[in-house]
C-alpha positions, 0 to 999 in steps of 0.5 A: 555396231558402235555408234560414236557419241557426239555432242549432239547425240549426247545432248539428245540422250540427256534430254530423253533420259532426264525427264524419265529419271525425274518422273521416276524419282517423283513417283517413288515418294520415299522418305529419307528417314524411312526405316530408320530408328528415328522415323517411329513415334514409339518410346524407343525412338523418343529415347533415341532422340533424347540420347542424341540431344544429350550427346549434342549438348555434351559435345557442344559444351566440350567444344566451348570448354576447349575454345575457352581454354585456348582463348582465356579472355574469350578473344578480348584483351585481358585489360578489360577485366578488373577494376576501372583503375586497373584497366586505366593503368593497363591502358596507359602502359599500353599507350606508352608502349605504342608511343615508344614503338612509334618513336623507334620506327620513326628513328629507323625511317630517318 
């Protein structure tokens, strides 16, 4: 005999099953790292931790170098580098360029 599962039957089944599953999970008390290499405190696990940390540092350094090569100024404009006079000259040139663009846009608008 097949029973049709309605919303009320489904809700009742869930109310009965969920506490049982929760109780089972709580009683099992298993460690997520149990049986793994990293779970021990012997020399091998310490060495494994050190190797993993070394790999992570090397990976981070590679990512930083990759970012720096893609963004040479570190996300900043190149005008922030150099002496004060060089920076001032670069900013003045940029200001003139912007003023020219503003004038062109105003001419196009009219």
